[in-house]
All heavy atoms as an XYZ file, in Angstrom:
967
protein
N       3.956     -4.969      8.814
C       3.799     -3.573      8.466
C       4.204     -2.672      9.627
O       3.782     -2.916     10.736
C       2.348     -3.305      8.035
C       2.113     -1.857      7.532
S       0.491     -1.607      6.878
C      -0.395     -1.335      8.400
N       5.029     -1.712      9.341
C       5.489     -0.792     10.347
C       4.656      0.461     10.388
O       4.173      0.902      9.364
C       6.989     -0.444     10.078
C       7.907     -1.618      9.998
C       9.223     -1.203      9.366
C      10.123     -2.289      9.102
N       9.728     -3.195      8.027
N       4.527      1.062     11.529
C       3.763      2.361     11.635
C       4.769      3.478     11.469
O       5.605      3.747     12.368
C       3.069      2.436     12.976
C       2.185      3.707     13.075
O       2.209      4.551     12.166
O       1.492      3.853     14.086
N       4.745      4.156     10.328
C       5.732      5.222     10.028
C       5.713      6.314     11.031
O       6.746      6.921     11.268
C       5.466      5.734      8.583
C       4.180      6.456      8.414
C       4.016      7.761      8.614
C       3.025      5.723      7.909
C       2.803      8.436      8.433
C       1.870      6.365      7.703
C       1.714      7.697      7.985
N       4.604      6.580     11.673
C       4.500      7.682     12.626
C       5.354      7.439     13.849
O       5.637      8.365     14.589
C       3.077      7.920     13.012
C       2.201      8.399     11.834
C       0.771      8.667     12.206
C      -0.035      7.457     12.636
N      -0.198      6.343     11.695
N       5.769      6.185     14.065
C       6.585      5.842     15.261
C       8.086      6.120     15.044
O       8.904      6.091     15.972
C       6.388      4.409     15.635
C       4.996      4.116     16.232
O       4.414      5.023     16.803
N       4.523      2.901     16.043
N       8.498      6.327     13.780
C       9.888      6.584     13.463
C      10.230      8.051     13.722
O       9.589      8.968     13.210
C      10.186      6.244     12.001
C      10.284      4.758     11.722
C       9.141      4.011     11.418
C      11.531      4.136     11.825
C       9.255      2.675     11.186
C      11.616      2.780     11.609
C      10.482      2.026     11.274
N      11.220      8.272     14.546
C      11.676      9.675     14.868
C      12.061     10.378     13.607
O      11.760     11.599     13.416
C      12.751      9.680     15.900
C      13.294     11.086     16.151
C      12.284      9.066     17.194
N      12.661      9.682     12.637
C      13.121     10.324     11.381
C      11.879     10.807     10.575
O      11.953     11.869      9.942
C      14.038      9.397     10.554
C      13.273      8.213     10.042
C      14.706     10.184      9.437
N      10.803     10.082     10.681
C       9.578     10.531      9.976
C       9.010     11.770     10.710
O       8.645     12.758     10.031
C       8.470      9.434      9.943
C       7.292      9.951      9.290
C       7.003      9.990      7.963
C       6.146     10.645      9.936
N       5.792     10.656      7.747
C       5.255     11.049      8.920
C       5.866     10.942     11.250
C       4.105     11.670      9.207
C       4.703     11.616     11.508
C       3.813     12.006     10.518
N       9.001     11.770     12.042
C       8.516     12.874     12.785
C       9.285     14.150     12.493
O       8.763     15.234     12.258
C       8.553     12.543     14.284
C       7.643     11.446     14.672
C       7.900     10.885     16.075
O       8.718     11.464     16.858
N       7.305      9.769     16.409
N      10.594     14.011     12.458
C      11.489     15.167     12.215
C      11.326     15.639     10.762
O      11.360     16.832     10.473
C      12.938     14.840     12.480
C      13.238     14.707     13.977
C      14.666     14.491     14.268
C      14.957     14.430     15.780
N      14.868     15.733     16.421
N      11.189     14.719      9.814
C      11.047     15.119      8.391
C       9.680     15.730      8.132
O       9.549     16.622      7.344
C      11.339     13.950      7.444
O      10.445     12.884      7.671
N       8.696     15.288      8.862
C       7.381     15.920      8.791
C       7.424     17.337      9.288
O       6.903     18.264      8.649
C       6.306     15.082      9.569
C       4.980     15.738      9.662
N       4.189     15.897      8.554
C       4.296     16.268     10.690
C       3.065     16.506      8.927
N       3.114     16.745     10.193
N       8.101     17.562     10.433
C       8.242     18.935     10.987
C       9.049     19.815     10.037
O       8.691     20.946      9.802
C       8.927     18.858     12.348
C       9.060     20.269     12.969
C       7.695     20.946     13.181
O       6.799     20.382     13.808
N       7.533     22.131     12.624
N      10.126     19.239      9.419
C      10.847     19.987      8.449
C       9.957     20.406      7.253
O      10.048     21.543      6.760
C      12.067     19.208      7.959
C      12.968     19.888      6.908
C      13.582     21.188      7.451
C      14.075     18.917      6.490
N       9.117     19.525      6.834
C       8.212     19.857      5.733
C       7.280     21.008      6.080
O       7.084     21.922      5.279
C       7.368     18.613      5.319
O       8.265     17.510      4.914
C       6.441     18.926      4.184
N       6.737     20.934      7.306
C       5.905     22.070      7.806
C       6.673     23.382      7.784
O       6.162     24.440      7.374
C       5.345     21.744      9.171
C       4.410     20.533      9.261
C       4.062     20.265     10.744
C       3.155     20.758      8.436
N       7.951     23.276      8.233
C       8.817     24.441      8.275
C       9.027     25.028      6.882
O       9.049     26.251      6.674
C      10.162     24.147      8.972
C       9.987     23.877     10.425
O       8.914     24.153     11.046
O      10.927     23.309     10.997
N       9.258     24.135      5.931
C       9.493     24.590      4.528
C       8.229     25.242      3.974
O       8.317     26.317      3.346
C       9.912     23.419      3.642
C       9.796     23.754      2.159
C      11.310     22.945      3.991
N       7.086     24.700      4.254
C       5.845     25.321      3.778
C       5.672     26.742      4.403
O       5.340     27.662      3.673
C       4.613     24.465      4.128
C       4.292     23.488      3.017
C       5.043     22.362      2.797
C       3.143     23.737      2.195
C       4.716     21.485      1.786
C       2.861     22.869      1.221
C       3.624     21.748      0.974
O       3.331     20.874     -0.081
N       5.982     26.889      5.674
C       5.903     28.227      6.357
C       6.940     29.154      5.697
O       6.622     30.325      5.442
C       6.099     28.085      7.808
C       4.972     27.449      8.557
C       5.362     27.270      9.994
C       4.361     26.263     10.651
N       4.853     25.788     11.971
N       8.171     28.727      5.535
C       9.274     29.554      5.061
C       9.015     30.007      3.664
O       9.244     31.157      3.319
C      10.563     28.784      5.162
C      11.735     29.517      4.585
S      13.128     28.408      4.215
C      12.468     27.348      3.018
N       8.583     29.123      2.777
C       8.444     29.494      1.372
C       7.205     30.412      1.137
O       7.129     30.993      0.075
C       8.324     28.252      0.468
O       7.205     27.459      0.915
C       9.631     27.460      0.513
N       6.357     30.543      2.123
C       5.218     31.431      2.013
C       5.666     32.878      1.727
O       4.972     33.640      1.077
C       4.370     31.356      3.273
C       3.120     32.242      3.280
N       2.030     31.889      2.472
C       2.881     33.430      3.854
C       1.089     32.794      2.618
N       1.557     33.730      3.433
N       6.860     33.195      2.228
C       7.374     34.542      2.024
C       8.308     34.722      0.840
O       8.887     35.783      0.611
C       8.146     34.989      3.289
C       7.228     35.066      4.470
O       6.069     35.529      4.384
N       7.687     34.638      5.642
N       8.508     33.654      0.078
C       9.351     33.744     -1.141
C       8.658     34.668     -2.199
O       7.466     34.842     -2.172
C       9.581     32.379     -1.719
C      10.672     31.606     -1.103
C      11.100     31.810      0.208
C      11.336     30.604     -1.809
C      12.100     31.064      0.747
C      12.321     29.836     -1.211
C      12.755     30.107      0.059
N       9.483     35.202     -3.106
C       8.885     36.082     -4.152
C       7.836     35.286     -4.939
O       7.955     34.054     -5.207
C      10.093     36.350     -5.033
C      11.320     36.162     -4.179
C      10.933     35.089     -3.199
N       6.772     35.958     -5.349
C       5.668     35.287     -6.050
C       6.133     34.709     -7.365
O       5.560     33.700     -7.787
C       4.509     36.322     -6.285
C       3.868     36.774     -5.010
C       3.317     35.617     -4.167
C       2.810     36.115     -2.875
N       2.852     35.107     -1.803
N       7.122     35.267     -8.009
C       7.625     34.706     -9.289
C       8.283     33.366     -9.075
O       8.527     32.650    -10.067
C       8.522     35.689    -10.014
C       9.802     36.031     -9.315
C       9.722     37.271     -8.466
O       8.610     37.791     -8.180
O      10.783     37.793     -8.098
N       8.561     32.980     -7.817
C       9.184     31.656     -7.527
C       8.096     30.582     -7.188
O       8.466     29.479     -6.896
C      10.141     31.792     -6.357
C      11.456     32.485     -6.719
C      12.261     31.793     -7.790
O      12.163     30.505     -7.892
O      12.978     32.408     -8.525
N       6.827     30.981     -7.255
C       5.764     30.026     -6.862
C       5.845     28.737     -7.586
O       5.687     27.669     -7.033
C       4.408     30.714     -7.077
C       3.205     29.902     -6.612
C       3.230     29.640     -5.125
C       1.903     30.662     -6.964
N       6.137     28.821     -8.888
C       6.188     27.583     -9.687
C       7.612     27.124     -9.962
O       7.864     26.202    -10.739
C       5.419     27.752    -11.031
C       3.957     28.042    -10.803
C       3.491     29.305    -11.011
C       3.112     27.053    -10.353
C       2.145     29.642    -10.735
C       1.791     27.376    -10.089
C       1.286     28.642    -10.316
N       8.585     27.764     -9.333
C       9.952     27.439     -9.443
C      10.463     26.853     -8.136
O      10.131     25.763     -7.745
N      11.295     27.607     -7.513
C      12.010     27.147     -6.319
C      11.058     26.774     -5.214
O      11.216     25.774     -4.502
C      13.034     28.183     -5.800
C      13.916     27.748     -4.664
C      14.707     26.480     -4.967
C      14.889     28.903     -4.287
N       9.982     27.553     -4.997
C       9.032     27.255     -3.928
C       8.423     25.881     -4.135
O       8.362     25.083     -3.190
C       7.912     28.337     -3.923
O       8.517     29.639     -3.660
C       6.880     28.075     -2.897
N       7.977     25.631     -5.326
C       7.354     24.326     -5.649
C       8.374     23.205     -5.481
O       8.013     22.147     -4.957
C       6.777     24.378     -7.116
O       6.252     23.159     -7.435
N       9.576     23.382     -5.979
C      10.632     22.335     -5.840
C      10.903     22.055     -4.378
O      11.084     20.857     -4.044
C      11.888     22.811     -6.555
C      11.867     22.835     -8.036
C      13.151     23.316     -8.610
O      13.700     24.292     -8.216
N      13.702     22.541     -9.550
N      11.017     23.053     -3.568
C      11.332     22.833     -2.162
C      10.199     22.100     -1.450
O      10.464     21.175     -0.666
C      11.619     24.180     -1.479
C      12.915     24.785     -1.898
S      13.285     26.350     -1.103
C      13.941     25.697      0.447
N       9.007     22.459     -1.769
C       7.875     21.745     -1.151
C       7.805     20.278     -1.518
O       7.581     19.398     -0.737
C       6.538     22.413     -1.538
C       6.353     23.730     -0.821
C       5.042     24.412     -1.288
C       4.774     25.734     -0.557
N       3.498     26.361     -1.010
N       8.098     19.988     -2.827
C       8.126     18.607     -3.307
C       9.292     17.852     -2.681
O       9.080     16.715     -2.201
C       8.243     18.575     -4.808
C       6.909     18.798     -5.518
C       6.990     18.363     -6.968
N       8.104     18.877     -7.716
C       8.162     20.067     -8.335
N       7.157     20.863     -8.311
N       9.265     20.400     -8.978
N      10.475     18.436     -2.636
C      11.605     17.780     -1.977
C      11.359     17.487     -0.539
O      11.668     16.393     -0.065
C      12.870     18.624     -2.133
O      13.266     18.818     -3.454
N      10.857     18.498      0.180
C      10.644     18.289      1.614
C       9.568     17.247      1.872
O       9.814     16.341      2.688
C      10.201     19.631      2.192
N       8.464     17.318      1.199
C       7.390     16.329      1.434
C       7.779     14.963      1.004
O       7.200     13.951      1.473
C       6.080     16.822      0.803
O       6.179     16.852     -0.581
N       8.685     14.873      0.053
C       9.124     13.539     -0.444
C       9.818     12.743      0.621
O       9.730     11.481      0.641
C      10.025     13.729     -1.671
O      10.515     12.482     -2.114
N      10.466     13.400      1.558
C      11.199     12.672      2.619
C      10.252     11.829      3.487
O      10.339     10.619      3.530
C      12.090     13.594      3.404
C      13.093     14.372      2.527
C      12.837     12.825      4.508
C      13.786     15.498      3.165
N       9.264     12.491      4.182
C       8.362     11.701      5.014
C       7.454     10.790      4.212
O       7.038      9.732      4.637
C       7.624     12.727      5.820
C       7.676     13.996      5.073
C       9.001     13.897      4.337
N       7.118     11.249      2.987
C       6.267     10.407      2.133
C       6.912      9.098      1.778
O       6.285      8.031      1.845
C       5.908     11.199      0.822
O       5.216     12.395      1.159
C       5.101     10.343     -0.103
N       8.202      9.127      1.400
C       8.900      7.891      1.085
C       9.137      6.981      2.311
O       9.101      5.777      2.182
C      10.208      8.163      0.357
C       9.990      8.369     -1.102
O       9.637      7.444     -1.811
N      10.102      9.596     -1.574
N       9.351      7.592      3.477
C       9.470      6.816      4.699
C       8.106      6.121      4.896
O       8.115      4.894      5.235
C       9.827      7.703      5.903
C      11.220      8.299      5.687
C       9.720      6.939      7.201
C      11.594      9.412      6.674
N       7.054      6.829      4.792
C       5.685      6.229      5.042
C       5.467      5.098      3.992
O       4.990      4.041      4.425
C       4.653      7.311      4.948
N       5.742      5.365      2.747
C       5.507      4.331      1.729
C       6.342      3.102      1.996
O       5.889      1.987      1.884
C       5.729      4.871      0.370
C       5.339      3.924     -0.756
C       5.353      4.480     -2.128
O       5.552      5.712     -2.343
O       5.165      3.701     -3.094
N       7.596      3.299      2.372
C       8.501      2.201      2.629
C       8.050      1.347      3.775
O       8.225      0.119      3.765
N       7.410      1.982      4.793
C       6.911      1.239      5.920
C       5.774      0.273      5.485
O       5.547     -0.749      6.213
C       6.402      2.182      6.996
S       7.669      2.916      7.991
N       5.126      0.548      4.458
C       4.048     -0.305      3.986
C       4.479     -1.469      3.101
O       3.657     -2.293      2.700
N       5.764     -1.585      2.894
C       6.300     -2.641      2.022
C       6.532     -3.881      2.857
O       6.638     -3.851      4.112
C       7.591     -2.162      1.365
C       7.391     -1.002      0.428
C       6.380     -1.325     -0.681
N       5.965     -0.152     -1.395
C       5.685     -0.143     -2.643
N       5.783     -1.265     -3.365
N       5.314      0.987     -3.260
N       6.643     -4.991      2.137
C       6.721     -6.304      2.856
C       8.123     -6.719      3.283
O       8.236     -7.703      3.969
C       6.187     -7.412      1.884
C       4.659     -7.154      1.720
O       3.992     -6.709      2.621
N       4.187     -7.578      0.568
N       9.166     -6.004      2.881
C      10.489     -6.450      3.272
C      11.361     -5.293      3.689
O      11.141     -4.128      3.295
C      11.152     -7.209      2.094
O      11.525     -6.283      1.086
N      12.422     -5.630      4.483
C      13.352     -4.606      4.850
C      14.084     -4.071      3.657
O      14.444     -2.869      3.640
C      14.399     -5.188      5.860
C      13.750     -5.366      7.226
O      12.673     -4.815      7.511
O      14.349     -6.101      8.042
N      14.339     -4.880      2.668
C      15.029     -4.444      1.422
C      14.164     -3.413      0.698
O      14.732     -2.329      0.286
C      15.299     -5.647      0.498
C      16.057     -5.283     -0.740
C      16.317     -6.481     -1.585
C      17.043     -6.131     -2.903
N      17.261     -7.263     -3.745
N      12.899     -3.616      0.613
C      12.014     -2.611     -0.026
C      11.992     -1.334      0.823
O      12.013     -0.212      0.279
C      10.616     -3.147     -0.199
C      10.458     -4.118     -1.382
O      11.307     -4.058     -2.255
O       9.463     -4.862     -1.364
N      11.875     -1.514      2.150
C      11.841     -0.328      3.026
C      13.141      0.470      2.801
O      13.117      1.732      2.676
C      11.718     -0.779      4.488
C      11.569      0.320      5.504
C      11.068      1.559      5.176
C      11.998      0.064      6.797
C      10.963      2.564      6.164
C      11.900      1.053      7.779
C      11.365      2.320      7.456
N      14.265     -0.162      2.775
C      15.583      0.514      2.581
C      15.605      1.249      1.293
O      16.161      2.371      1.233
C      16.702     -0.521      2.656
N      15.051      0.671      0.267
C      15.036      1.329     -1.081
C      14.315      2.671     -0.955
O      14.775      3.712     -1.534
C      14.398      0.437     -2.090
C      14.476      0.946     -3.487
C      14.018     -0.083     -4.561
N      12.754     -0.719     -4.271
C      11.566     -0.221     -4.650
N      11.486      0.891     -5.330
N      10.459     -0.890     -4.367
N      13.169      2.715     -0.274
C      12.397      3.981     -0.102
C      13.165      4.967      0.810
O      13.054      6.167      0.570
C      11.022      3.662      0.397
C      10.100      3.229     -0.641
C       9.918      1.888     -0.955
C       9.360      4.156     -1.432
C       9.103      1.472     -1.984
C       8.527      3.760     -2.459
C       8.370      2.400     -2.707
N      13.901      4.460      1.736
C      14.698      5.347      2.599
C      15.854      5.961      1.776
O      16.169      7.136      1.991
C      15.332      4.561      3.765
C      14.299      4.030      4.792
C      15.025      3.205      5.848
C      13.499      5.160      5.439
N      16.384      5.248      0.789
C      17.399      5.774     -0.084
C      16.814      6.893     -0.947
O      17.471      7.949     -1.143
C      18.042      4.667     -0.883
C      18.905      3.750     -0.009
C      18.904      5.221     -2.038
C      19.350      2.430     -0.674
N      15.620      6.736     -1.405
C      14.938      7.763     -2.157
C      14.734      8.979     -1.258
O      14.972     10.150     -1.675
C      13.628      7.244     -2.772
C      13.895      6.182     -3.759
C      12.803      8.401     -3.342
C      12.669      5.331     -4.200
N      14.297      8.757     -0.008
C      14.093      9.874      0.908
C      15.440     10.597      1.171
O      15.492     11.834      1.210
C      13.555      9.350      2.263
N      16.536      9.848      1.221
C      17.871     10.443      1.430
C      18.214     11.360      0.182
O      18.730     12.446      0.374
C      18.901      9.373      1.569
C      20.223      9.842      2.056
C      20.562      9.936      3.373
C      21.207     10.258      1.103
C      21.812     10.383      3.782
C      22.430     10.684      1.520
C      22.741     10.765      2.839
N      17.870     10.885     -0.976
C      18.148     11.730     -2.165
C      17.338     13.003     -2.136
O      17.844     14.069     -2.456
N      16.083     12.940     -1.659
C      15.258     14.114     -1.565
C      15.829     15.077     -0.494
O      15.790     16.291     -0.663
C      13.814     13.724     -1.174
O      13.259     13.021     -2.214
N      16.422     14.550      0.583
C      17.044     15.362      1.600
C      18.206     16.096      1.022
O      18.460     17.263      1.366
C      17.437     14.497      2.789
N      19.029     15.446      0.178
C      20.122     16.109     -0.469
C      19.625     17.213     -1.408
O      20.235     18.312     -1.420
C      20.945     15.089     -1.295
C      21.893     14.321     -0.447
O      22.485     14.855      0.474
N      22.080     13.070     -0.756
N      18.575     16.974     -2.138
C      17.991     18.025     -2.981
C      17.596     19.244     -2.135
O      17.910     20.394     -2.484
C      16.724     17.543     -3.643
C      16.912     16.662     -4.869
C      15.546     16.312     -5.493
O      14.912     17.240     -6.041
O      15.126     15.184     -5.336
N      16.923     18.948     -1.072
C      16.467     20.022     -0.149
C      17.583     20.797      0.436
O      17.587     22.024      0.523
C      15.571     19.437      0.930
C      14.826     20.460      1.815
C      13.896     21.399      0.960
C      13.985     19.738      2.835
N      18.658     20.069      0.793
C      19.833     20.775      1.319
C      20.381     21.784      0.345
O      20.652     22.906      0.695
C      20.910     19.718      1.693
C      22.149     20.287      2.260
C      23.186     19.232      2.653
O      23.029     18.078      2.268
O      24.180     19.637      3.314
N      20.482     21.390     -0.916
C      20.961     22.349     -1.930
C      20.013     23.502     -2.104
O      20.410     24.674     -2.179
C      21.183     21.684     -3.282
C      21.345     22.764     -4.361
C      22.491     23.556     -4.335
C      20.369     22.985     -5.283
C      22.640     24.591     -5.269
C      20.498     24.028     -6.194
C      21.614     24.837     -6.168
O      21.723     25.848     -7.070
N      18.701     23.253     -2.045
C      17.701     24.282     -2.205
C      17.775     25.272     -1.039
O      17.508     26.492     -1.260
C      16.293     23.653     -2.389
C      16.184     22.945     -3.705
C      15.131     21.881     -3.740
O      14.471     21.567     -2.711
N      14.868     21.351     -4.903
N      18.130     24.843      0.127
C      18.321     25.752      1.268
C      19.521     26.638      0.961
O      19.481     27.820      1.193
C      18.552     25.016      2.578
C      17.342     24.315      3.160
C      17.492     23.174      3.925
C      16.060     24.804      2.910
C      16.392     22.535      4.482
C      14.950     24.202      3.474
C      15.091     23.033      4.249
N      20.602     26.075      0.475
C      21.767     26.835      0.152
C      21.456     27.899     -0.920
O      21.813     29.049     -0.833
C      22.922     25.959     -0.288
C      23.415     25.106      0.888
C      24.097     26.731     -0.882
C      24.276     23.883      0.518
N      20.768     27.454     -1.946
C      20.346     28.367     -3.056
C      19.465     29.518     -2.491
O      19.672     30.644     -2.886
C      19.641     27.576     -4.144
C      19.134     28.409     -5.357
C      20.307     29.102     -6.059
C      18.392     27.502     -6.347
N      18.521     29.133     -1.682
C      17.581     30.130     -1.087
C      18.384     31.180     -0.295
O      18.073     32.372     -0.364
C      16.582     29.515     -0.222
O      15.748     28.597     -0.959
N      19.355     30.738      0.472
C      20.204     31.692      1.238
C      21.020     32.553      0.304
O      21.056     33.723      0.469
C      21.143     30.846      2.134
C      22.015     31.757      2.984
C      23.236     31.032      3.569
N      24.060     30.496      2.448
C      24.803     29.405      2.476
N      24.700     28.652      3.598
N      25.469     28.976      1.503
N      21.642     31.945     -0.745
C      22.478     32.717     -1.637
C      21.650     33.711     -2.482
O      22.245     34.745     -2.915
C      23.263     31.810     -2.550
C      24.323     31.036     -1.753
O      24.605     31.367     -0.568
O      24.929     30.041     -2.329
N      20.398     33.459     -2.683
C      19.508     34.385     -3.390
C      18.854     35.355     -2.451
O      18.043     36.230     -2.849
C      18.420     33.574     -4.121
C      18.845     32.753     -5.317
C      17.718     31.862     -5.787
C      19.386     33.618     -6.421
N      19.209     35.279     -1.157
C      18.671     36.178     -0.118
C      17.180     36.001      0.100
O      16.505     36.958      0.472
C      19.078     37.656     -0.386
C      20.559     37.876     -0.332
O      21.216     37.372      0.643
N      21.103     38.585     -1.246
N      16.647     34.802     -0.133
C      15.248     34.526      0.123
C      15.110     34.185      1.598
O      14.031     34.347      2.151
C      14.716     33.394     -0.719
C      14.637     33.697     -2.184
C      14.458     32.684     -3.088
C      14.708     34.988     -2.673
C      14.337     32.946     -4.481
C      14.677     35.307     -4.038
C      14.447     34.255     -4.959
N      16.191     33.641      2.234
C      16.177     33.339      3.661
C      17.483     33.908      4.223
O      18.491     34.030      3.515
C      16.019     31.848      3.982
C      17.126     30.998      3.347
C      14.648     31.378      3.617
C      17.048     29.543      3.738
N      17.429     34.225      5.513
C      18.680     34.797      6.117
C      19.598     33.688      6.590
O      19.197     32.486      6.641
C      18.319     35.754      7.253
C      17.546     35.096      8.344
O      17.780     33.930      8.688
N      16.616     35.829      8.951
N      20.785     34.019      7.008
C      21.784     33.073      7.441
C      21.302     32.234      8.646
O      21.607     31.039      8.726
C      23.112     33.713      7.773
C      23.865     34.105      6.490
O      23.659     33.519      5.451
N      24.726     35.081      6.617
N      20.647     32.868      9.556
C      20.167     32.201     10.777
C      19.127     31.142     10.409
O      19.260     29.995     10.867
C      19.570     33.180     11.720
C      19.113     32.581     13.051
C      18.521     33.630     14.011
O      18.862     34.821     13.926
O      17.662     33.156     14.818
N      18.210     31.463      9.579
C      17.201     30.505      9.140
C      17.854     29.366      8.328
O      17.526     28.199      8.519
C      16.161     31.136      8.266
O      15.413     32.090      9.013
N      18.790     29.741      7.473
C      19.504     28.783      6.686
C      20.265     27.726      7.563
O      20.163     26.553      7.278
C      20.499     29.488      5.751
O      21.363     28.560      5.145
N      20.938     28.226      8.519
C      21.672     27.328      9.451
C      20.758     26.373     10.144
O      21.084     25.228     10.337
C      22.559     28.124     10.451
C      23.720     28.880      9.772
C      24.636     27.980      9.009
O      24.997     26.872      9.492
O      25.012     28.317      7.866
N      19.613     26.890     10.635
C      18.677     26.054     11.367
C      18.176     24.908     10.396
O      18.079     23.779     10.770
C      17.546     26.921     11.858
C      16.452     26.097     12.588
C      15.302     27.023     13.039
C      14.209     26.204     13.664
N      12.988     26.127     12.938
N      17.756     25.312      9.252
C      17.200     24.350      8.213
C      18.293     23.364      7.824
O      18.003     22.172      7.672
C      16.621     25.113      7.037
C      15.411     25.960      7.348
C      15.152     26.925      6.188
C      14.203     25.059      7.609
N      19.516     23.828      7.557
C      20.536     22.894      7.157
C      20.900     21.959      8.307
O      21.179     20.752      8.002
C      21.811     23.722      6.731
C      21.678     24.427      5.424
C      22.861     25.423      5.260
C      21.657     23.472      4.256
N      20.829     22.374      9.518
C      21.028     21.480     10.622
C      19.946     20.432     10.694
O      20.263     19.229     10.869
C      21.055     22.251     11.969
C      21.193     21.360     13.178
C      22.412     20.873     13.578
C      20.075     20.954     13.895
C      22.561     20.027     14.658
C      20.216     20.137     15.020
C      21.415     19.651     15.395
N      18.719     20.844     10.483
C      17.588     19.833     10.506
C      17.767     18.813      9.426
O      17.604     17.621      9.653
C      16.234     20.576     10.307
C      15.727     21.337     11.455
C      14.465     22.082     11.099
O      14.498     23.244     10.631
N      13.347     21.436     11.333
N      18.081     19.255      8.220
C      18.186     18.288      7.114
C      19.383     17.385      7.318
O      19.325     16.177      6.985
C      18.186     19.001      5.713
C      19.538     19.623      5.399
C      17.774     18.055      4.636
N      20.483     17.893      7.874
C      21.692     17.063      8.160
C      21.320     16.002      9.185
O      21.729     14.849      9.086
C      22.837     17.947      8.591
C      24.126     17.176      8.730
C      24.670     16.658      7.418
O      24.452     17.277      6.369
O      25.339     15.582      7.428
N      20.587     16.385     10.185
C      20.167     15.413     11.237
C      19.341     14.309     10.616
O      19.504     13.132     10.935
C      19.423     16.155     12.310
C      18.962     15.307     13.452
C      18.187     16.075     14.534
O      17.462     17.002     14.185
O      18.298     15.697     15.700
N      18.415     14.672      9.749
C      17.566     13.715      9.064
C      18.377     12.825      8.242
O      18.169     11.591      8.192
C      16.441     14.428      8.293
C      15.417     15.052      9.246
C      15.764     13.518      7.266
C      14.514     16.076      8.640
N      19.337     13.324      7.480
C      20.197     12.501      6.607
C      20.992     11.533      7.444
O      21.090     10.324      7.073
C      21.162     13.407      5.809
C      20.501     14.139      4.669
C      21.348     15.112      4.010
C      22.690     14.650      3.619
N      23.515     15.640      2.939
N      21.476     11.889      8.560
C      22.198     10.987      9.453
C      21.308      9.857      9.992
O      21.717      8.693     10.036
C      22.794     11.747     10.655
C      23.995     12.609     10.304
C      24.537     13.376     11.475
C      25.688     14.273     11.111
N      26.121     15.127     12.180
N      20.100     10.218     10.316
C      19.137      9.278     10.832
C      18.759      8.228      9.707
O      18.656      7.043      9.973
C      17.890      9.922     11.363
C      18.164     10.741     12.634
S      16.740     11.663     13.168
C      15.931     10.331     14.108
N      18.506      8.776      8.539
C      18.185      7.935      7.379
C      19.365      6.960      7.088
O      19.136      5.767      6.880
C      17.862      8.749      6.126
C      16.540      9.455      6.101
C      16.456     10.428      4.972
C      15.401      8.439      6.027
N      20.596      7.512      7.071
C      21.760      6.716      6.815
C      21.886      5.542      7.812
O      22.198      4.444      7.493
C      23.005      7.564      6.788
C      24.198      6.845      6.201
O      24.134      6.184      5.183
N      25.304      6.931      6.949
N      21.655      5.891      9.056
C      21.763      4.880     10.139
C      20.677      3.788      9.974
O      21.002      2.593     10.096
C      21.609      5.549     11.487
O      21.580      4.614     12.552
N      19.528      4.212      9.658
C      18.410      3.237      9.463
C      18.647      2.364      8.227
O      18.468      1.138      8.274
C      17.051      3.983      9.354
C      15.787      3.129      9.348
C      15.741      2.166     10.533
C      14.618      4.074      9.338
N      19.140      2.945      7.182
C      19.469      2.189      5.986
C      20.562      1.151      6.268
O      20.423     -0.005      5.887
C      19.907      3.145      4.842
C      18.749      3.989      4.329
C      20.547      2.357      3.653
C      19.154      5.196      3.513
N      21.549      1.573      6.993
C      22.665      0.635      7.358
C      22.136     -0.512      8.210
O      22.479     -1.668      7.989
C      23.728      1.390      8.137
O      24.390      2.325      7.328
N      21.265     -0.204      9.128
C      20.725     -1.250      9.986
C      19.912     -2.276      9.195
O      19.948     -3.484      9.415
C      19.823     -0.662     11.105
C      20.607     -0.017     12.204
C      19.744      0.622     13.202
C      20.518      1.405     14.225
N      19.725      2.230     15.129
N      19.148     -1.787      8.226
C      18.341     -2.663      7.359
C      19.186     -3.582      6.490
O      18.853     -4.763      6.290
C      17.322     -1.859      6.564
C      16.204     -1.223      7.342
C      15.443     -0.221      6.490
C      15.289     -2.215      7.958
N      20.290     -2.996      6.015
C      21.092     -3.772      5.102
C      22.030     -4.764      5.870
O      22.513     -5.705      5.297
C      21.998     -2.896      4.218
C      21.275     -2.421      2.988
C      21.060     -1.086      2.732
C      20.784     -3.346      2.056
C      20.406     -0.664      1.604
C      20.115     -2.923      0.902
C      19.931     -1.590      0.706
O      19.250     -1.201     -0.456
N      22.268     -4.501      7.160
C      23.118     -5.372      7.912
C      22.383     -6.365      8.795
O      22.939     -6.902      9.747
C      24.100     -4.521      8.766
C      25.034     -3.712      7.937
O      25.548     -4.232      6.945
N      25.322     -2.490      8.312
N      21.101     -6.586      8.522
C      20.318     -7.515      9.328
C      20.729     -8.919      8.911
O      20.989     -9.280      7.846
C      18.841     -7.334      9.059
C      18.239     -6.336     10.031
C      16.750     -6.343      9.874
C      16.138     -5.596     11.056
N      14.676     -5.631     10.963
């Protein structure tokens, strides 16, 4: 069993989730059950799937959960773009968040590759 808290990708995705919760606090109230909720679910799904995968018995199972986390990162990336285009966040915030999610995606991809090439 691996300790998920030791993975830098988990640490970064946890921080991104905290950032999403802070950012969406200022979204329009009519988005509470729409985009706000979707973004929180997508963001929290990344570190959640990393944590769950760490509790699995094989590298293959762990990799499967990392792939799910990667999919959630892609969802979140689009939601950042949508939020920017709807003027819910400014360009500067958008660029910062998109950089964070891209970094996480690269880290996930690298870890997935390592697990499959063992």
